[in-house]
KOLLO-287452 format. One record per residue (C-alpha): residue number from 1; residue in one letter; x, y, z. Coordinates in steps of 0.2 Angstrom, whole numbers. Layout:
N
<site n="NUM" res="A" X="X" Y="Y" Z="Z"/>
...
***
This chain:
217
<site n="1" res="M" X="20" Y="133" Z="-89"/>
<site n="2" res="S" X="21" Y="119" Z="-102"/>
<site n="3" res="S" X="17" Y="105" Z="-89"/>
<site n="4" res="L" X="0" Y="108" Z="-81"/>
<site n="5" res="Y" X="-1" Y="95" Z="-69"/>
<site n="6" res="Q" X="14" Y="92" Z="-59"/>
<site n="7" res="K" X="14" Y="83" Z="-40"/>
<site n="8" res="S" X="23" Y="100" Z="-34"/>
<site n="9" res="Y" X="9" Y="112" Z="-40"/>
<site n="10" res="F" X="-3" Y="103" Z="-26"/>
<site n="11" res="S" X="9" Y="111" Z="-13"/>
<site n="12" res="R" X="0" Y="127" Z="-17"/>
<site n="13" res="L" X="-18" Y="123" Z="-10"/>
<site n="14" res="P" X="-15" Y="129" Z="7"/>
<site n="15" res="E" X="-14" Y="148" Z="-1"/>
<site n="16" res="L" X="-33" Y="149" Z="-3"/>
<site n="17" res="S" X="-32" Y="149" Z="17"/>
<site n="18" res="D" X="-25" Y="165" Z="15"/>
<site n="19" res="L" X="-35" Y="170" Z="0"/>
<site n="20" res="A" X="-53" Y="163" Z="5"/>
<site n="21" res="P" X="-50" Y="158" Z="25"/>
<site n="22" res="E" X="-67" Y="155" Z="30"/>
<site n="23" res="Q" X="-73" Y="144" Z="14"/>
<site n="24" res="F" X="-57" Y="135" Z="15"/>
<site n="25" res="K" X="-58" Y="130" Z="33"/>
<site n="26" res="T" X="-75" Y="125" Z="33"/>
<site n="27" res="F" X="-72" Y="115" Z="15"/>
<site n="28" res="M" X="-58" Y="105" Z="23"/>
<site n="29" res="A" X="-69" Y="101" Z="39"/>
<site n="30" res="F" X="-80" Y="95" Z="28"/>
<site n="31" res="N" X="-70" Y="84" Z="17"/>
<site n="32" res="D" X="-61" Y="77" Z="34"/>
<site n="33" res="S" X="-78" Y="72" Z="39"/>
<site n="34" res="A" X="-84" Y="62" Z="25"/>
<site n="35" res="V" X="-70" Y="50" Z="25"/>
<site n="36" res="A" X="-66" Y="48" Z="46"/>
<site n="37" res="D" X="-73" Y="33" Z="53"/>
<site n="38" res="G" X="-92" Y="31" Z="54"/>
<site n="39" res="K" X="-105" Y="18" Z="48"/>
<site n="40" res="L" X="-92" Y="15" Z="34"/>
<site n="41" res="S" X="-74" Y="12" Z="38"/>
<site n="42" res="H" X="-60" Y="26" Z="34"/>
<site n="43" res="A" X="-54" Y="11" Z="23"/>
<site n="44" res="L" X="-68" Y="9" Z="14"/>
<site n="45" res="K" X="-72" Y="27" Z="13"/>
<site n="46" res="E" X="-55" Y="29" Z="5"/>
<site n="47" res="T" X="-58" Y="16" Z="-7"/>
<site n="48" res="I" X="-73" Y="25" Z="-12"/>
<site n="49" res="A" X="-65" Y="39" Z="-14"/>
<site n="50" res="V" X="-52" Y="32" Z="-25"/>
<site n="51" res="A" X="-67" Y="27" Z="-37"/>
<site n="52" res="V" X="-74" Y="45" Z="-38"/>
<site n="53" res="A" X="-55" Y="52" Z="-41"/>
<site n="54" res="H" X="-55" Y="42" Z="-56"/>
<site n="55" res="T" X="-74" Y="46" Z="-62"/>
<site n="56" res="T" X="-69" Y="65" Z="-58"/>
<site n="57" res="G" X="-52" Y="61" Z="-69"/>
<site n="58" res="C" X="-44" Y="74" Z="-56"/>
<site n="59" res="P" X="-25" Y="67" Z="-55"/>
<site n="60" res="Y" X="-21" Y="77" Z="-37"/>
<site n="61" res="C" X="-36" Y="67" Z="-30"/>
<site n="62" res="I" X="-30" Y="52" Z="-39"/>
<site n="63" res="D" X="-13" Y="53" Z="-31"/>
<site n="64" res="L" X="-19" Y="60" Z="-13"/>
<site n="65" res="H" X="-32" Y="47" Z="-10"/>
<site n="66" res="V" X="-23" Y="31" Z="-16"/>
<site n="67" res="G" X="-9" Y="36" Z="-2"/>
<site n="68" res="N" X="-23" Y="37" Z="9"/>
<site n="69" res="A" X="-30" Y="20" Z="4"/>
<site n="70" res="K" X="-13" Y="12" Z="4"/>
<site n="71" res="K" X="-11" Y="20" Z="22"/>
<site n="72" res="A" X="-28" Y="13" Z="28"/>
<site n="73" res="G" X="-23" Y="-4" Z="22"/>
<site n="74" res="V" X="-33" Y="-6" Z="5"/>
<site n="75" res="S" X="-23" Y="-18" Z="-6"/>
<site n="76" res="K" X="-20" Y="-15" Z="-23"/>
<site n="77" res="E" X="-33" Y="-29" Z="-29"/>
<site n="78" res="Q" X="-47" Y="-20" Z="-19"/>
<site n="79" res="L" X="-41" Y="-4" Z="-26"/>
<site n="80" res="S" X="-41" Y="-10" Z="-43"/>
<site n="81" res="E" X="-59" Y="-18" Z="-41"/>
<site n="82" res="S" X="-65" Y="-1" Z="-36"/>
<site n="83" res="I" X="-57" Y="7" Z="-51"/>
<site n="84" res="F" X="-67" Y="-7" Z="-61"/>
<site n="85" res="V" X="-85" Y="-4" Z="-52"/>
<site n="86" res="A" X="-80" Y="16" Z="-57"/>
<site n="87" res="T" X="-76" Y="11" Z="-77"/>
<site n="88" res="A" X="-92" Y="2" Z="-77"/>
<site n="89" res="L" X="-103" Y="14" Z="-70"/>
<site n="90" res="K" X="-96" Y="28" Z="-80"/>
<site n="91" res="A" X="-100" Y="17" Z="-96"/>
<site n="92" res="G" X="-115" Y="11" Z="-89"/>
<site n="93" res="S" X="-122" Y="31" Z="-86"/>
<site n="94" res="A" X="-118" Y="33" Z="-104"/>
<site n="95" res="I" X="-128" Y="16" Z="-110"/>
<site n="96" res="A" X="-141" Y="21" Z="-99"/>
<site n="97" res="H" X="-143" Y="38" Z="-105"/>
<site n="98" res="G" X="-145" Y="27" Z="-123"/>
<site n="99" res="V" X="-164" Y="24" Z="-117"/>
<site n="100" res="N" X="-166" Y="44" Z="-119"/>
<site n="101" res="A" X="-158" Y="44" Z="-137"/>
<site n="102" res="L" X="-170" Y="29" Z="-142"/>
<site n="103" res="N" X="-184" Y="41" Z="-137"/>
<site n="104" res="T" X="-178" Y="55" Z="-147"/>
<site n="105" res="Y" X="-174" Y="46" Z="-161"/>
<site n="106" res="D" X="-190" Y="37" Z="-161"/>
<site n="107" res="E" X="-199" Y="55" Z="-159"/>
<site n="108" res="N" X="-206" Y="52" Z="-141"/>
<site n="109" res="Q" X="-217" Y="67" Z="-140"/>
<site n="110" res="D" X="-217" Y="64" Z="-119"/>
<site n="111" res="E" X="-210" Y="82" Z="-113"/>
<site n="112" res="E" X="-203" Y="70" Z="-96"/>
<site n="113" res="L" X="-186" Y="68" Z="-101"/>
<site n="114" res="Y" X="-183" Y="55" Z="-87"/>
<site n="115" res="K" X="-194" Y="41" Z="-81"/>
<site n="116" res="A" X="-191" Y="25" Z="-73"/>
<site n="117" res="E" X="-200" Y="15" Z="-85"/>
<site n="118" res="Y" X="-189" Y="24" Z="-99"/>
<site n="119" res="F" X="-174" Y="12" Z="-93"/>
<site n="120" res="N" X="-184" Y="-4" Z="-99"/>
<site n="121" res="R" X="-180" Y="2" Z="-116"/>
<site n="122" res="I" X="-160" Y="-3" Z="-114"/>
<site n="123" res="K" X="-164" Y="-22" Z="-117"/>
<site n="124" res="E" X="-169" Y="-15" Z="-136"/>
<site n="125" res="F" X="-148" Y="-14" Z="-138"/>
<site n="126" res="A" X="-147" Y="-31" Z="-138"/>
<site n="127" res="D" X="-156" Y="-34" Z="-155"/>
<site n="128" res="I" X="-149" Y="-15" Z="-161"/>
<site n="129" res="S" X="-131" Y="-18" Z="-157"/>
<site n="130" res="G" X="-130" Y="-36" Z="-150"/>
<site n="131" res="E" X="-112" Y="-41" Z="-148"/>
<site n="132" res="N" X="-107" Y="-24" Z="-139"/>
<site n="133" res="F" X="-122" Y="-24" Z="-130"/>
<site n="134" res="K" X="-118" Y="-41" Z="-122"/>
<site n="135" res="A" X="-101" Y="-37" Z="-119"/>
<site n="136" res="F" X="-104" Y="-22" Z="-108"/>
<site n="137" res="I" X="-117" Y="-31" Z="-98"/>
<site n="138" res="D" X="-103" Y="-46" Z="-96"/>
<site n="139" res="F" X="-91" Y="-34" Z="-90"/>
<site n="140" res="D" X="-103" Y="-23" Z="-79"/>
<site n="141" res="Q" X="-110" Y="-39" Z="-69"/>
<site n="142" res="Q" X="-92" Y="-44" Z="-68"/>
<site n="143" res="S" X="-87" Y="-29" Z="-59"/>
<site n="144" res="M" X="-100" Y="-28" Z="-46"/>
<site n="145" res="K" X="-97" Y="-49" Z="-40"/>
<site n="146" res="D" X="-88" Y="-52" Z="-23"/>
<site n="147" res="G" X="-71" Y="-53" Z="-26"/>
<site n="148" res="A" X="-56" Y="-43" Z="-17"/>
<site n="149" res="L" X="-73" Y="-30" Z="-12"/>
<site n="150" res="T" X="-88" Y="-38" Z="-9"/>
<site n="151" res="A" X="-102" Y="-36" Z="-18"/>
<site n="152" res="K" X="-108" Y="-25" Z="-4"/>
<site n="153" res="E" X="-94" Y="-14" Z="-4"/>
<site n="154" res="K" X="-94" Y="-14" Z="-23"/>
<site n="155" res="E" X="-114" Y="-6" Z="-22"/>
<site n="156" res="L" X="-107" Y="7" Z="-11"/>
<site n="157" res="V" X="-93" Y="13" Z="-22"/>
<site n="158" res="A" X="-107" Y="11" Z="-37"/>
<site n="159" res="I" X="-119" Y="22" Z="-28"/>
<site n="160" res="A" X="-105" Y="36" Z="-25"/>
<site n="161" res="V" X="-101" Y="36" Z="-43"/>
<site n="162" res="A" X="-118" Y="37" Z="-50"/>
<site n="163" res="H" X="-121" Y="52" Z="-41"/>
<site n="164" res="T" X="-105" Y="58" Z="-47"/>
<site n="165" res="T" X="-109" Y="54" Z="-64"/>
<site n="166" res="G" X="-126" Y="62" Z="-60"/>
<site n="167" res="C" X="-137" Y="46" Z="-68"/>
<site n="168" res="P" X="-153" Y="44" Z="-61"/>
<site n="169" res="Y" X="-155" Y="29" Z="-69"/>
<site n="170" res="C" X="-140" Y="21" Z="-60"/>
<site n="171" res="I" X="-143" Y="29" Z="-46"/>
<site n="172" res="D" X="-160" Y="19" Z="-45"/>
<site n="173" res="V" X="-153" Y="4" Z="-48"/>
<site n="174" res="H" X="-138" Y="3" Z="-39"/>
<site n="175" res="T" X="-148" Y="11" Z="-24"/>
<site n="176" res="K" X="-159" Y="-5" Z="-25"/>
<site n="177" res="G" X="-146" Y="-16" Z="-28"/>
<site n="178" res="A" X="-137" Y="-10" Z="-13"/>
<site n="179" res="K" X="-152" Y="-11" Z="-2"/>
<site n="180" res="K" X="-154" Y="-30" Z="-7"/>
<site n="181" res="Q" X="-136" Y="-33" Z="1"/>
<site n="182" res="G" X="-140" Y="-25" Z="15"/>
<site n="183" res="V" X="-134" Y="-8" Z="15"/>
<site n="184" res="T" X="-143" Y="3" Z="28"/>
<site n="185" res="K" X="-147" Y="21" Z="25"/>
<site n="186" res="E" X="-135" Y="28" Z="34"/>
<site n="187" res="E" X="-121" Y="18" Z="25"/>
<site n="188" res="L" X="-131" Y="24" Z="9"/>
<site n="189" res="A" X="-128" Y="43" Z="15"/>
<site n="190" res="E" X="-111" Y="42" Z="19"/>
<site n="191" res="S" X="-107" Y="35" Z="2"/>
<site n="192" res="I" X="-115" Y="50" Z="-5"/>
<site n="193" res="F" X="-105" Y="61" Z="6"/>
<site n="194" res="V" X="-89" Y="54" Z="0"/>
<site n="195" res="A" X="-94" Y="58" Z="-18"/>
<site n="196" res="T" X="-100" Y="75" Z="-13"/>
<site n="197" res="A" X="-83" Y="78" Z="-3"/>
<site n="198" res="L" X="-72" Y="71" Z="-19"/>
<site n="199" res="K" X="-83" Y="81" Z="-32"/>
<site n="200" res="A" X="-80" Y="97" Z="-25"/>
<site n="201" res="G" X="-62" Y="91" Z="-19"/>
<site n="202" res="S" X="-61" Y="91" Z="-37"/>
<site n="203" res="A" X="-63" Y="108" Z="-40"/>
<site n="204" res="I" X="-54" Y="116" Z="-26"/>
<site n="205" res="A" X="-37" Y="103" Z="-31"/>
<site n="206" res="H" X="-38" Y="112" Z="-48"/>
<site n="207" res="S" X="-37" Y="129" Z="-40"/>
<site n="208" res="V" X="-19" Y="127" Z="-40"/>
<site n="209" res="N" X="-19" Y="128" Z="-58"/>
<site n="210" res="A" X="-29" Y="143" Z="-58"/>
<site n="211" res="L" X="-16" Y="150" Z="-47"/>
<site n="212" res="N" X="-2" Y="145" Z="-59"/>
<site n="213" res="S" X="-10" Y="154" Z="-73"/>
<site n="214" res="Y" X="-15" Y="170" Z="-63"/>
<site n="215" res="D" X="3" Y="173" Z="-60"/>
<site n="216" res="E" X="8" Y="171" Z="-77"/>
<site n="217" res="A" X="-5" Y="182" Z="-84"/>
***
């Protein structure tokens, strides 16, 4: 097949229920639970799912969860804002790890690669690459402001995306930011489970490509 992604390929997903029935059944039950109404609404969870799907870059997940979000009443404006939070966080993960690059360049001999205080070095980029740093900070701050989504909702999106990128600095910053916005530990946990389901879901969704490739080999 010359086309590796088509909507119709996703229809092969149920084949896994025959090939690995217990694993498929338990994953689907977890996935459904992760996006169900709880401390966070189903609509907000689908909004979070859309952001995470853009972070994993899974086209099947984007298609599925945008459709689910629209059915749940999420507006195009809310959807767009969640995508910009994902964009800021994915970019933020890169610039946050820049402090590790500074440590290595300066021949920091510390065996510990991640310390909370390393993140303080990010300010050095204002002197090293001022215009780029300012442009990023302006975008990052704008993406997190109240809009079609509240600042609290955006922090929940940010936490999920930070767990998807695996950036410890971002997790620390946005968990603290979420707490300041009134996010409870239960709401925090639910956003993380949406991220977990979507990151795993990206893997299982791509299994339809594996099925296609196996059948062609």
